Phi, psi and omega in degrees: 000326179298318179293326179291321178293322177296326177295318177295322178294320177296321178298313179301317178300312184291325181296322177296315178294326176293320174294324179297320177293325181287323185278333180286154006268355183284325178055038178050059187297341179294340175275084188285353174293342175300313181299320184294317178298319182293318178300319181291321178297317180292329175295317177295321182288319186272321188249343186069026180227149180273091182201155174273349183293131181290171177302132179098337177271163179296139175298133175233120181294150183266116183264347192254308184266150174265162192276353186301306182290318175301327176296327178285328181276336189303312179304324175297315182296324185281348183243273188274345182109166183223053170276179188298317182294321181293319178294317180297321179296315178294319178287337174296322179296317178296319181301324180298338180273347180300314180301320177297317180294320175299322178298316180295320182293325185261005188295334177307325186264015173114152184293327179296309179299318181299317178293322178298324178289322176298317180293321177300319177295321181295320189269350185285103192296327178302333177296316180292321179300311184282335177291338178278355183247160180268065182238154186284345190293316178295318176304319180292328177297312178299318178296318177298316181292321177297316180296321179297310181298316179293321179292322181296334184252000182282113178241356177239166179298318178302312178298323179290325179295320180293315177299318178295324178296320178295316181290329175293324177289332173299321178292331176283341182267317173227106187301340178299340179257025182304315182259011178304325177308332178292320178293320178294319175299318178299320177298323176296319181294321186277356179299138177257087183238012179090345180282153176290154180305319179298326178287337178272334181290321183303305180294330178294318176295320179298323180295316183291320183294318180297316181295322180293321181294326177298328184275352184301311183301319180288325175294325176293321177299313181293321178295322183293320186258333185238000173074018177198159182284147168050071174298136182199191178249031186295328180293318177291326175296322180289322182293307181292332175297325177300323183266351180300127179094005179287337170070034180277157177290131182305320182294322179290322179297318179296320177298317178297319178298314183300315179295323178297313185290331176286352177080035179299153179293164184302323180301315181290322178298317180292323176292320177291321177298321180297332180288345178244019173088016181260142174278176184302316181295314179298325177297312183293320179294320179292323178294316178301319180294319179297322178295321179291321176297320180295317178298323178293316182295337181281352181283128179255335180286126187296321182291312175302321179298323182298311181289326177297326179298321179298318179291324176296318181296318178294319178296316180294329174298312180299315181297320179298315181296323176299314183292318178299318178294330181289320184220068182297322183296314178297318180299311182293319180300314178298327178293318183282345180246279187300311184286330175292315181298316178298321183291318188253343187227018182259007185275129169223104191280066174227166181299146182302325181294322177289324180295325179294334181265002186284130177298162184297322185302311179295328175297315179299314179298321178295319179296317178300319180293322180287327176293325176295316175303316178296317180297316181293319177295321177294318177300314179297322179296319179297312182295321178294319180296324179293335176291337178063031171268152186299313183298317183291323180290325176296318177299314181295319180296324181293316180291316180294315178302311181299316180297303190287325181281315186287334178287355174292327182255180172298144186241144166229153182305325185290341180295332181269001183306314180304333179271350185297322176300319177296321179296320179292321177297317178296320181294316178299316182297317179297315178299315180299317180295319177297316178296321179294321180289325177295319178294318179297319177299317178296319177295321179294314180301313180297323180292318178298314179295322179293322178294321181295320181294322181294316181295325178292000000 
C-alpha cells in the first residue's frame, strides 16, 4: 500500500508541473490577484510588513487581501525567489501530500475506500491546475485537508489546539472559511464515540479558541489601520452575489452602467434598468453602486485608495442588504440554483483562452459530470453524517458549510476548492456503499435461487 500511495503522490506532483508547463508564460494573467499575493509576500519578506509597497516606498496598509497565503509565500520569496515557476514547484510538493492526507482521513472505513479517496485526489485535475498558479485557493485546500485530519485524530486538548490553529490559518488564507472552526467543533461535539458530552466539549472548545487566537494579530492590524476587525471584500461579494444569475445582455448592462456613471435622471435610470430586468429600487441601488465603483477606480493615490476601499466595501454591504430585504425569495432561489451550479459545477481546468474556444457540448458534459459528483458527494456526506463518526461528520460539515455559506456571496468554482477533497471522499463512500449493497443483493439472490434448485 505504501508504494501505491507513493505512486499517487508522484502522479499528483507531475500533474502540477505539467499544468505549469501548459499555463506558462501567461499564467492566467487575467487573475490579477496572483500579482497582489506575490507583492504582499515580497513585502513581508523584504520589509517585514503586510503591504504591497516595495522597499523604500511609503507603507500602505492592505485592505483587500488577508495575510495567510502571503505568509506561506514569504519564506520562498526570501530564499529561492517567488516567480511563477518557483511557486508552482513548491506547491507541486504540497500537492504530492494530498493523496496521503485523503487516505488518512478515510482510513476509518477501510483501506480500499481510503486508497480510492487518495486516488480520486491524485487524479482530480482542478487541484493540479490551481497548484500551478499563485492563488490562495490551493493553499486553502491543503490547509483544510490537514485541519480535517488533525481534528479527526485530536483526542487531547493539545491536539485540538494544533488542529484549531491550522483551521484558524485557513480563515486567514481564504476568509470565506473564517468561521469554519465552529462547524468543525460542532462535528466533534456531535460525534458518537462513547465519550461523555463534557469530554467532547473540551477539545471542541480548544479548537475554537486556538483558531480565534490565530486571527488576533490580523484583527489588530485591521483595527489599527481601518477602524474595524478583519478588513475584506465581503461587501462587494455580497453585492455582486445579489445580481449573479440575472442573465441580462452585456451590451444593455454596459449601457445602464454608462448612464449611471454619467448621472442620468432617475426616470432614465429606471427605464434602462427595466431593460435588464431590474425594478425601480434595484435600478437606483445599482446605479448608485456603479457611481461609487467609478469614483473608486478614479483614485490614483495608493494610500487614499486603501481607505476608500473600506468605505466602498461598507457601502456595498448596505446596498446589498437593502436589495436582499427587497427580494429575499429571488436572492435565495438564485443562491440554490445559479450560484450553487457555478460554485460546484462551473470548473474546467483549462487555460481561459482555450475555454473561450471550447464548443458548448464539452462544457455541458463537464457541468453534468460535476453535478453528478456534487450529488454523489452530498449523498455520501449525509450517509457519513448519519453514522455519527468524527471523520464522517467533519466531511459532512465541510461540504454543508462550503455550500450554504459561500452561496451567500458571488460564487466562482475555485471558491469551493478547499471542500473538494471532502466532496471526493463523500462521493467515494457513497459509490462504495452502493456497490457493496449491490454485491450483497446479488449474493442474496444467488442463495435464494440455489435453495430453490435444491428443493426442486
